[in-house]
C-alpha positions as CSV (number, residue, x, y, z in Angstrom):
1,M,30.4,-61.5,-56.8
2,E,28.0,-59.5,-59.0
3,R,25.4,-57.4,-57.1
4,K,22.2,-55.8,-58.4
5,S,20.6,-52.5,-57.4
6,A,17.2,-53.1,-55.8
7,W,15.8,-50.3,-57.8
8,T,16.1,-52.3,-61.0
9,L,13.8,-55.0,-59.7
10,Y,10.8,-53.0,-58.6
11,S,7.5,-52.8,-60.5
12,K,5.5,-49.5,-60.5
13,T,3.3,-50.9,-57.8
14,E,6.2,-51.8,-55.6
15,L,7.8,-48.5,-56.2
16,K,4.7,-46.9,-54.7
17,K,5.1,-49.1,-51.6
18,V,8.7,-48.2,-51.2
19,D,7.8,-44.5,-51.3
20,A,4.9,-44.9,-48.9
21,Y,7.1,-46.7,-46.4
22,A,9.8,-44.1,-46.7
23,K,7.2,-41.3,-46.0
24,A,6.1,-43.2,-42.8
25,Y,9.7,-43.5,-41.7
26,M,10.3,-39.8,-42.3
27,D,7.4,-38.9,-40.1
28,F,8.9,-41.1,-37.3
29,L,12.2,-39.3,-37.7
30,N,10.6,-35.9,-37.5
31,K,8.7,-36.7,-34.3
32,G,11.3,-38.9,-32.6
33,K,14.6,-36.9,-32.2
34,T,15.3,-38.3,-28.7
35,E,14.9,-41.7,-27.1
36,R,11.9,-40.4,-25.0
37,E,10.1,-39.1,-28.1
38,C,10.8,-42.3,-30.0
39,T,9.3,-44.4,-27.1
40,D,6.2,-42.2,-26.9
41,Y,5.7,-42.4,-30.7
42,I,6.0,-46.1,-30.9
43,I,3.8,-46.8,-27.8
44,N,1.0,-44.7,-29.3
45,E,1.3,-46.7,-32.6
46,I,1.6,-50.2,-31.1
47,E,-1.3,-49.7,-28.7
48,R,-3.5,-48.9,-31.7
49,E,-2.4,-52.3,-33.0
50,G,-3.4,-54.2,-29.9
51,Y,-0.3,-54.2,-27.7
52,Q,-0.9,-53.7,-24.0
53,E,1.4,-52.5,-21.3
54,F,2.4,-55.6,-19.3
55,G,2.0,-54.1,-15.8
56,S,-1.5,-52.8,-16.5
57,L,-2.5,-56.2,-18.0
58,M,-1.2,-58.0,-14.9
59,K,-3.3,-55.9,-12.6
60,K,-6.2,-57.8,-14.2
61,K,-4.5,-61.0,-13.3
62,K,-4.6,-62.2,-16.8
63,K,-2.6,-65.2,-17.9
64,L,-0.8,-64.7,-21.2
65,V,-1.7,-67.1,-24.0
66,K,-1.0,-67.6,-27.7
67,G,-1.4,-64.4,-29.7
68,D,-1.2,-62.0,-26.8
69,K,0.8,-58.8,-27.4
70,V,2.5,-57.0,-24.6
71,Y,5.2,-54.3,-24.1
72,F,7.5,-53.2,-21.3
73,C,8.7,-49.6,-21.0
74,G,11.9,-48.8,-19.2
75,M,12.1,-45.3,-17.7
76,N,10.5,-43.9,-20.8
77,K,13.6,-44.5,-22.8
78,M,13.6,-48.3,-23.6
79,L,10.9,-50.5,-25.0
80,L,10.4,-54.2,-25.3
81,M,7.6,-55.8,-27.4
82,F,6.5,-59.4,-27.2
83,Q,3.9,-61.5,-29.1
84,V,3.3,-64.9,-27.7
85,G,3.7,-67.7,-30.3
86,T,2.3,-71.3,-30.4
87,A,5.6,-73.0,-29.7
88,P,6.8,-73.6,-26.1
89,L,8.8,-70.6,-24.9
90,E,11.7,-72.8,-23.9
91,E,12.3,-73.4,-27.7
92,G,13.4,-69.7,-27.8
93,M,12.3,-66.5,-29.3
94,N,12.9,-64.6,-32.6
95,I,14.4,-61.3,-31.5
96,L,15.0,-58.0,-33.3
97,G,17.1,-55.6,-31.3
98,A,17.9,-52.0,-32.2
99,H,18.7,-48.8,-30.4
100,I,16.9,-45.4,-30.3
101,D,19.6,-43.1,-29.0
102,S,21.8,-41.1,-31.4
103,P,24.9,-39.0,-31.1
104,R,24.1,-35.5,-29.9
105,L,25.0,-32.7,-27.4
106,D,23.7,-32.9,-23.8
107,V,23.1,-29.8,-21.7
108,K,25.2,-29.8,-18.6
109,A,23.7,-29.6,-15.0
110,N,24.9,-26.0,-14.6
111,P,24.6,-24.9,-18.3
112,L,23.5,-21.2,-18.4
113,Y,26.2,-18.5,-18.6
114,E,26.8,-15.1,-20.2
115,E,29.9,-14.0,-22.1
116,G,30.5,-11.1,-24.4
117,G,26.9,-10.2,-24.7
118,F,25.7,-13.7,-25.5
119,A,23.9,-16.3,-23.3
120,Y,25.1,-19.9,-23.8
121,F,24.2,-23.4,-22.8
122,D,27.3,-25.4,-21.8
123,T,27.1,-28.9,-23.3
124,H,28.8,-32.3,-23.2
125,Y,28.8,-34.3,-26.4
126,Y,27.2,-37.8,-26.3
127,G,28.5,-40.6,-28.5
128,G,31.2,-40.6,-31.2
129,I,31.1,-37.4,-33.2
130,K,33.3,-35.2,-35.4
131,K,33.0,-32.1,-33.3
132,Y,33.7,-29.7,-36.1
133,Q,30.5,-30.9,-37.9
134,W,28.3,-29.4,-35.2
135,V,29.2,-25.7,-35.6
136,T,27.2,-23.1,-37.7
137,I,24.2,-25.4,-38.2
138,P,20.6,-24.8,-36.9
139,L,20.0,-26.6,-33.7
140,A,16.9,-27.5,-31.7
141,I,16.5,-28.3,-28.0
142,H,14.5,-31.4,-27.0
143,G,13.9,-33.0,-23.6
144,V,12.4,-32.7,-20.2
145,V,12.9,-30.7,-17.0
146,V,11.6,-32.4,-13.8
147,K,10.9,-30.0,-11.0
148,K,11.2,-30.8,-7.3
149,D,7.5,-31.3,-6.9
150,G,7.6,-34.0,-9.6
151,T,6.2,-31.9,-12.4
152,T,7.7,-32.8,-15.8
153,V,8.1,-30.0,-18.2
154,I,8.5,-31.0,-21.9
155,V,10.8,-28.8,-24.0
156,N,10.8,-28.9,-27.8
157,V,12.1,-25.7,-29.4
158,G,13.5,-25.3,-32.9
159,E,11.4,-27.6,-35.1
160,E,8.4,-25.5,-36.1
161,E,8.6,-22.9,-38.8
162,D,8.1,-20.0,-36.4
163,D,10.3,-21.4,-33.7
164,P,13.7,-19.9,-33.0
165,V,16.8,-22.1,-33.6
166,F,20.1,-22.2,-31.8
167,F,23.7,-22.5,-33.0
168,I,27.4,-22.9,-32.2
169,S,29.7,-20.3,-33.6
170,D,32.9,-20.8,-35.5
171,L,35.9,-18.6,-36.2
172,L,35.7,-16.6,-39.4
173,I,38.0,-17.8,-42.2
174,H,39.8,-14.4,-42.3
175,L,41.3,-15.1,-38.9
176,A,41.6,-18.9,-39.0
177,S,45.2,-19.4,-40.1
178,E,46.2,-21.0,-36.8
179,Q,42.9,-22.9,-36.5
180,M,43.4,-24.4,-40.0
181,E,46.7,-25.9,-39.0
182,K,45.2,-28.0,-36.2
183,K,44.3,-31.7,-36.5
184,A,40.6,-32.4,-37.2
185,N,40.0,-33.7,-33.7
186,K,41.4,-30.4,-32.3
187,V,39.8,-27.8,-34.6
188,V,36.8,-27.6,-32.4
189,E,37.3,-28.8,-28.8
190,G,34.6,-30.5,-26.8
191,E,34.4,-27.5,-24.3
192,A,33.9,-25.2,-27.3
193,L,30.6,-26.8,-28.2
194,D,28.6,-24.3,-26.3
195,V,25.3,-23.2,-27.8
196,I,24.3,-19.6,-28.3
197,I,20.7,-19.1,-27.0
198,A,20.3,-15.4,-26.7
199,N,21.8,-11.9,-27.3
200,S,19.4,-9.3,-25.9
201,P,19.5,-8.1,-22.3
202,L,16.5,-8.1,-19.9
203,P,14.6,-4.8,-20.5
204,Q,15.2,-2.3,-17.7
205,Q,12.1,-1.5,-15.6
206,S,12.8,2.3,-15.1
207,K,15.4,5.0,-15.7
208,P,17.6,6.0,-12.8
209,K,17.2,9.6,-11.4
210,D,20.1,9.8,-9.0
211,K,23.5,8.2,-8.2
212,E,22.1,5.6,-5.9
213,K,19.7,4.4,-8.6
214,D,22.5,4.5,-11.1
215,K,24.4,2.0,-9.0
216,E,21.3,-0.2,-8.9
217,K,21.0,0.0,-12.7
218,K,24.6,-1.1,-13.2
219,A,24.0,-4.1,-10.8
220,E,20.9,-5.0,-12.9
221,E,22.9,-4.8,-16.1
222,K,25.3,-7.5,-14.9
223,E,24.5,-10.7,-16.8
224,A,21.4,-9.1,-18.2
225,V,21.3,-11.4,-21.2
226,K,21.3,-14.5,-18.9
227,K,18.6,-12.9,-16.8
228,N,16.5,-12.3,-19.9
229,V,16.8,-16.0,-20.8
230,L,15.7,-17.0,-17.2
231,A,12.7,-14.6,-17.5
232,I,11.7,-16.3,-20.8
233,L,12.1,-19.8,-19.3
234,K,10.0,-18.7,-16.4
235,E,7.3,-17.2,-18.6
236,Y,7.0,-20.1,-21.0
237,Y,8.0,-23.2,-18.9
238,Q,7.7,-22.0,-15.3
239,I,11.3,-23.3,-14.6
240,D,14.1,-21.7,-12.6
241,E,17.9,-22.0,-13.1
242,E,18.2,-24.7,-10.4
243,D,15.7,-26.8,-12.3
244,F,18.5,-27.6,-14.8
245,H,19.9,-29.9,-12.1
246,S,17.1,-32.4,-12.8
247,A,16.8,-31.9,-16.6
248,E,17.6,-34.1,-19.6
249,L,17.9,-31.6,-22.5
250,E,19.4,-32.7,-25.8
251,I,20.7,-30.5,-28.5
252,V,20.0,-32.0,-32.0
253,P,20.0,-30.7,-35.6
254,A,16.9,-28.6,-36.3
255,G,14.6,-29.4,-39.2
256,K,12.8,-32.3,-40.9
257,A,14.0,-35.3,-42.7
258,R,14.3,-34.6,-46.5
259,E,14.2,-36.6,-49.6
260,A,17.6,-36.4,-51.3
261,G,18.7,-36.5,-55.0
262,F,16.8,-35.5,-58.1
263,D,15.3,-39.0,-58.1
264,R,14.3,-38.7,-54.5
265,S,15.8,-42.1,-53.9
266,M,17.5,-41.3,-50.6
267,I,16.6,-39.7,-47.2
268,L,18.9,-37.1,-45.6
269,S,18.2,-36.7,-41.9
270,Y,19.5,-36.7,-38.3
271,G,19.3,-40.0,-36.4
272,H,19.3,-42.8,-39.1
273,D,21.7,-44.5,-36.7
274,D,19.9,-46.4,-35.4
275,R,16.3,-45.2,-35.8
276,V,16.1,-46.6,-39.3
277,C,16.5,-50.2,-37.9
278,A,14.3,-49.4,-34.9
279,F,11.5,-48.3,-37.2
280,S,11.7,-51.4,-39.4
281,S,12.0,-53.6,-36.3
282,Y,8.8,-52.5,-34.6
283,R,6.9,-52.2,-37.9
284,A,7.9,-55.8,-38.8
285,M,6.5,-56.9,-35.4
286,L,3.1,-55.2,-36.2
287,E,2.9,-57.1,-39.5
288,V,3.7,-60.6,-38.2
289,N,0.7,-62.2,-36.4
290,D,1.3,-65.8,-37.3
291,A,4.8,-66.7,-36.1
292,R,5.3,-70.1,-34.5
293,R,7.9,-68.9,-32.0
294,T,7.3,-66.0,-29.7
295,T,8.6,-62.8,-31.3
296,C,10.4,-59.9,-29.5
297,C,11.5,-56.5,-30.4
298,I,14.1,-54.7,-28.3
299,L,14.5,-50.9,-28.6
300,T,17.3,-49.9,-26.3
301,D,19.0,-46.8,-25.1
302,K,22.7,-45.8,-24.4
303,E,24.2,-47.9,-27.2
304,E,26.2,-45.0,-28.5
305,I,28.1,-44.8,-25.1
306,G,28.6,-48.5,-24.5
307,S,25.1,-49.8,-23.7
308,V,25.6,-48.8,-20.0
309,G,23.1,-47.6,-17.4
310,A,19.6,-48.8,-16.4
311,T,18.2,-48.3,-19.9
312,G,21.2,-49.7,-21.8
313,M,21.5,-53.3,-23.1
314,K,23.9,-54.2,-20.3
315,S,21.2,-53.7,-17.7
316,R,18.9,-56.6,-16.5
317,F,15.8,-54.9,-17.9
318,F,15.5,-57.4,-20.8
319,E,16.2,-60.4,-18.8
320,N,13.9,-59.4,-16.0
321,S,11.1,-58.7,-18.5
322,V,11.5,-62.1,-20.1
323,A,11.2,-63.6,-16.6
324,E,8.0,-61.6,-16.0
325,L,6.6,-62.8,-19.3
326,M,7.3,-66.5,-18.5
327,N,5.8,-66.1,-15.0
328,A,2.6,-64.7,-16.6
329,M,2.6,-67.7,-19.0
330,G,3.0,-70.1,-16.0
331,C,6.3,-71.5,-17.2
332,Y,8.9,-69.6,-15.2
333,S,11.9,-71.2,-13.5
334,E,15.5,-70.0,-13.5
335,L,16.6,-72.9,-15.7
336,A,13.7,-72.4,-18.1
337,L,14.7,-68.7,-18.4
338,R,18.3,-69.7,-19.3
339,R,16.9,-72.1,-21.9
340,V,14.7,-69.5,-23.5
341,L,17.6,-67.1,-23.9
342,A,20.1,-69.6,-25.1
343,N,17.6,-71.1,-27.7
344,S,16.7,-67.7,-29.1
345,F,17.7,-66.3,-32.5
346,M,18.5,-62.7,-32.9
347,L,19.1,-60.0,-35.5
348,S,21.1,-57.2,-33.9
349,S,19.3,-54.5,-35.9
350,D,22.0,-51.9,-36.4
351,V,23.3,-49.9,-39.3
352,T,26.6,-50.4,-41.2
353,S,28.8,-48.1,-43.2
354,G,27.7,-47.3,-46.8
355,F,30.3,-47.2,-49.5
356,D,31.4,-43.6,-50.2
357,P,33.2,-43.2,-53.6
358,L,34.9,-40.0,-52.4
359,Y,36.6,-41.9,-49.6
360,K,37.0,-45.3,-51.3
361,S,40.5,-45.8,-49.9
362,S,38.8,-46.4,-46.5
363,F,36.8,-49.4,-47.8
364,D,37.4,-52.9,-49.1
365,K,35.0,-52.6,-52.1
366,K,34.4,-56.4,-52.2
367,N,33.2,-56.3,-48.6
368,V,31.3,-53.1,-48.2
369,A,27.6,-52.3,-48.3
370,M,26.3,-50.2,-51.2
371,L,23.4,-47.8,-50.9
372,G,20.4,-49.1,-52.9
373,Y,21.5,-52.7,-53.0
374,G,19.5,-54.0,-50.0
375,F,20.0,-54.3,-46.3
376,D,23.2,-55.8,-44.9
377,F,24.5,-58.6,-42.7
378,C,27.8,-58.0,-40.8
379,K,29.2,-61.3,-39.5
380,F,31.3,-59.4,-37.0
381,T,32.1,-55.8,-36.0
382,G,34.7,-54.7,-33.5
383,S,38.1,-53.3,-34.4
384,R,41.5,-54.4,-35.5
385,G,41.6,-58.2,-35.0
386,K,37.8,-58.4,-34.4
387,S,38.3,-57.0,-30.9
388,G,35.1,-56.6,-29.0
389,S,32.9,-58.2,-31.6
390,N,30.3,-60.9,-31.8
391,D,31.4,-63.3,-34.6
392,A,28.3,-65.1,-35.9
393,N,28.4,-68.9,-36.5
394,A,28.4,-70.2,-40.1
395,E,25.5,-72.5,-39.3
396,Y,23.4,-69.6,-38.3
397,L,24.4,-67.6,-41.3
398,G,23.4,-70.5,-43.6
399,K,20.0,-70.6,-41.9
400,I,19.5,-66.9,-42.3
401,R,20.5,-66.8,-45.9
402,K,17.9,-69.4,-46.7
403,I,15.2,-67.4,-44.9
404,M,16.1,-64.2,-46.8
405,D,16.4,-65.9,-50.2
406,D,13.1,-67.7,-49.8
407,A,11.4,-64.4,-48.9
408,G,13.0,-62.6,-51.9
409,A,14.6,-60.0,-49.6
410,M,17.6,-58.3,-51.1
411,Y,20.6,-58.3,-48.8
412,Q,24.4,-57.8,-48.8
413,M,27.3,-59.1,-46.7
414,S,29.9,-56.6,-45.5
415,E,32.4,-55.4,-43.0
416,L,32.5,-51.8,-41.7
417,G,35.7,-50.8,-43.6
418,K,39.3,-51.7,-44.2
419,V,41.1,-53.6,-41.5
420,D,43.0,-51.5,-38.9
421,L,41.4,-48.2,-39.9
422,G,39.0,-48.1,-37.0
423,G,35.9,-50.1,-36.0
424,G,32.6,-50.0,-34.1
425,G,30.3,-52.2,-32.0
426,T,26.7,-53.0,-31.5
427,I,24.6,-54.8,-28.9
428,A,25.2,-58.1,-30.6
429,Y,28.1,-59.2,-28.3
430,I,26.0,-58.5,-25.2
431,M,23.1,-60.7,-26.3
432,A,25.6,-63.4,-27.4
433,L,26.5,-63.7,-23.7
434,Y,23.3,-65.7,-23.2
435,G,24.5,-68.3,-25.7
436,M,22.0,-67.3,-28.4
437,N,22.8,-67.0,-32.1
438,V,23.2,-63.3,-33.1
439,I,24.2,-61.5,-36.2
440,D,24.2,-57.8,-37.0
441,C,21.7,-56.8,-39.7
442,G,20.8,-53.3,-40.8
443,V,20.8,-50.5,-43.3
444,P,23.9,-49.0,-45.0
445,V,24.4,-45.4,-43.9
446,M,26.6,-42.6,-45.4
447,N,27.9,-39.8,-43.2
448,M,27.4,-42.0,-40.1
449,H,27.3,-40.1,-36.8
450,A,27.2,-36.7,-38.7
451,P,24.4,-34.3,-38.0
452,Y,22.8,-35.4,-41.3
453,E,23.1,-39.0,-42.4
454,A,22.0,-40.5,-45.7
455,I,20.2,-43.8,-46.5
456,S,18.5,-45.4,-49.5
457,K,14.7,-45.8,-49.5
458,A,15.2,-49.2,-51.2
459,D,17.3,-50.4,-48.4
460,I,14.8,-49.6,-45.6
461,Y,12.1,-51.3,-47.6
462,E,14.1,-54.4,-48.1
463,N,15.1,-54.3,-44.5
464,K,11.5,-54.5,-43.3
465,K,10.9,-57.5,-45.7
466,G,13.9,-59.2,-44.2
467,Y,12.9,-58.6,-40.6
468,I,9.4,-59.9,-41.3
469,A,10.8,-63.1,-42.9
470,F,13.1,-63.6,-39.9
471,L,10.3,-63.2,-37.3
472,R,8.1,-65.7,-39.2
473,N,10.6,-68.3,-40.2
474,A,13.7,-68.3,-37.9
């Protein structure tokens, strides 16, 4: 089946729109490198567009009516947006669902140690990564430290031009003959992903004048680099070593999203999976104010580790929030809730693999998404014999195809890669448990789960067009 590049169809006016949308997305990437930062960024934007926090609104005892816009925030790491439509809620909602967590390195509870004149943070990798990709690149530290008195200290180091960065060392090639014989998944072990954070010892206060003082000096010199780090943390953040016990610190690639290629047609950045779909999902919600059915945007956490935990899609946060919404509309019952969920339509807004000509043997070229050819529908994910997947119904696909074609949104149909080579999953199968129609729909990504991933500007532009059409017409 012949496919056309989206770039060949744009007028000069539309090319400017593509570029402007890409610039807005890059700003989101630069300011949202963790799920907490994404949540803060989005809340600030949607509140300017009239969305109100549900709990605050209910304190005014306001009943929700057509056109009302509300959001629910879960533990500062998960976000739900709703706009009430004209149709009865029992007819179902039109739902976009993406995730805002990305693969990274998490700092352990007892992370700080000194070895060989260096101070390190001990880490535990989060999500599926090729561990060797994380060495010798500039890294930044983002997150929060919560002290015993409840004070939250925000940490963000490594992004500004005059900030220091951090790194993980690698063995020099001159001594790497044994290392180079190892399998790729053993070249760098998980316990070797410790981040170098300092090299200078704590300055001595005074010079010793006798043997007793000399003993004291030697005691002071022990772990002097670690002590220097603690002194810096105390000075700038007022935190002690024990405060790491209640911290969420994430190690991510340092630096901003960049345009890629002489033609500037692509974006190279950390976190496209799945912030590219999260961005288009919430932006589509802001542009649709005339939908008949109630519209919903889910921005969830923990997808990269199985959607577990209180902020993952397997939690009851979404279901409980829908119940609260119905109660505020005066239409809640347990049976009505089940009908709302079962009658809903959903696009599981998640990325798919983009064809890489250098590794073409891993793809079925007839059934893979190409960068620059529009966003993508994946009828099923999973692995091997579709294990662990949601397999969308043909009737639903037919409905979706008509919506996209009528809107002039460019899309593709694909699978992740060749059968039996691997696989992956999304939140689609979790939402399908309610009986609703769900299909995966997102942007093709090259270098998925690497520190720097690549996407096409054209694909994210078409993706938003598709999401808008779905919210209005599904």
